[in-house]
VMD Tcl script that draws the C-alpha trace (Angstrom):
set ca {
  {-19.78 26.60 -34.78}
  {-21.01 27.71 -31.57}
  {-17.33 28.02 -29.15}
  {-19.11 26.35 -26.50}
  {-20.26 23.59 -28.54}
  {-16.81 23.06 -30.13}
  {-15.24 23.14 -26.95}
  {-17.55 20.58 -25.47}
  {-16.95 18.44 -28.37}
  {-13.05 18.89 -28.43}
  {-13.21 17.66 -24.76}
  {-15.50 14.56 -25.24}
  {-13.28 13.47 -28.05}
  {-10.12 13.78 -26.32}
  {-11.06 12.05 -23.35}
  {-12.92 9.50 -25.65}
  {-9.37 9.07 -27.49}
  {-7.91 8.60 -24.27}
  {-10.00 5.94 -23.08}
  {-9.31 3.82 -26.49}
  {-5.77 4.54 -26.15}
  {-6.15 2.62 -22.46}
  {-7.86 -0.17 -24.31}
  {-5.53 -0.33 -27.13}
  {-2.65 -0.49 -24.81}
  {-3.96 -3.73 -22.99}
  {-5.00 -5.03 -26.25}
  {-1.45 -4.61 -27.86}
  {0.10 -6.91 -25.49}
  {-1.89 -9.59 -23.48}
  {-0.55 -11.24 -20.92}
  {1.58 -8.46 -20.27}
  {0.72 -6.18 -17.00}
  {2.38 -2.58 -16.70}
  {3.11 -1.64 -12.81}
  {4.80 1.20 -12.30}
  {6.56 1.75 -9.06}
  {6.84 5.55 -7.34}
  {7.49 6.89 -3.71}
  {4.93 4.53 -1.63}
  {3.02 3.21 -4.45}
  {2.33 0.72 -7.19}
  {0.17 1.69 -10.31}
  {-2.12 -0.44 -10.34}
  {-2.60 -1.63 -7.06}
  {-4.68 -4.46 -7.87}
  {-4.03 -6.66 -11.21}
  {-6.40 -9.52 -12.06}
  {-5.46 -12.77 -13.76}
  {-6.74 -16.33 -14.79}
  {-5.62 -19.26 -12.87}
  {-2.89 -21.26 -15.73}
  {-2.78 -18.30 -17.82}
  {0.78 -16.94 -18.28}
  {1.19 -13.32 -17.22}
  {4.35 -10.86 -17.52}
  {4.93 -8.09 -15.23}
  {6.54 -5.16 -16.59}
  {7.62 -3.37 -13.91}
  {9.24 0.34 -13.83}
  {9.90 3.14 -11.45}
  {10.06 6.85 -12.19}
  {12.04 7.49 -9.14}
  {14.44 5.49 -7.26}
  {15.20 1.60 -6.78}
  {12.37 -0.10 -5.18}
  {11.62 -3.92 -4.69}
  {9.16 -6.27 -5.81}
  {8.43 -8.93 -3.80}
  {5.51 -11.66 -4.13}
  {6.08 -14.38 -1.31}
  {3.16 -16.78 -2.70}
  {5.21 -17.13 -6.21}
  {8.40 -17.04 -4.86}
  {9.27 -13.84 -6.32}
  {11.91 -10.85 -5.47}
  {13.59 -8.33 -7.57}
  {14.72 -4.90 -7.93}
  {13.15 -1.96 -9.94}
  {15.68 0.30 -11.27}
  {14.76 3.81 -12.49}
  {14.92 4.02 -16.58}
  {14.82 0.18 -17.05}
  {12.00 -2.10 -17.14}
  {11.92 -5.53 -15.20}
  {10.11 -8.56 -16.55}
  {8.74 -11.18 -14.35}
  {6.35 -14.08 -15.89}
  {4.51 -16.21 -13.63}
  {1.73 -18.70 -14.44}
  {-0.95 -18.87 -11.30}
  {-1.77 -22.41 -11.03}
  {-4.46 -21.86 -8.05}
  {-7.21 -18.93 -7.64}
  {-7.07 -16.42 -4.88}
  {-5.45 -13.00 -3.46}
  {-2.10 -12.68 -3.27}
  {0.21 -9.91 -2.19}
  {2.80 -7.89 -3.59}
  {4.97 -5.31 -1.82}
  {8.16 -3.19 -2.05}
  {10.98 -4.72 -0.01}
  {13.91 -1.69 -0.35}
  {13.04 1.11 2.04}
  {11.92 4.32 0.19}
  {11.08 6.70 3.68}
  {7.96 7.45 5.56}
  {5.15 5.26 3.67}
  {7.20 3.01 2.76}
  {5.23 0.00 4.72}
  {1.95 1.36 2.51}
  {3.67 0.37 -0.77}
  {1.84 -2.75 -1.62}
  {-0.50 -4.29 -3.93}
  {-2.73 -7.36 -4.83}
  {-2.79 -9.83 -7.49}
  {-6.08 -11.75 -7.78}
  {-6.23 -14.70 -9.67}
  {-9.57 -15.74 -11.13}
  {-10.76 -19.35 -11.36}
}
mol new
graphics top color blue
foreach p $ca { graphics top sphere $p radius 0.5 }
foreach p [lrange $ca 0 end-1] q [lrange $ca 1 end] { graphics top cylinder $p $q radius 0.2 }
display resetview
């Protein structure tokens, strides 16, 4: 087989496998959303859910203690490295709601925020 063709097929196969793995993670845990905190950011920054459907946020930190605050839902918790923190909500109204870190983690902390989009 031509070496270039082999490398192209190998690269395409790896990319497709990665995309499948990402879809598989979501499908394996319906109603759960993993959010990773690291210095100055949440990943993902935007989470979309449906009105009336319970969702559990599985919060992890890769570097230090962060906070997780979602005032519209009365949520406030710490995210500790090497631990999972689980928070479950059932949104009752559509809209866009902010979440953010409320433990100072250095310059750039004020930008550590995300958005929960609740769709009807």
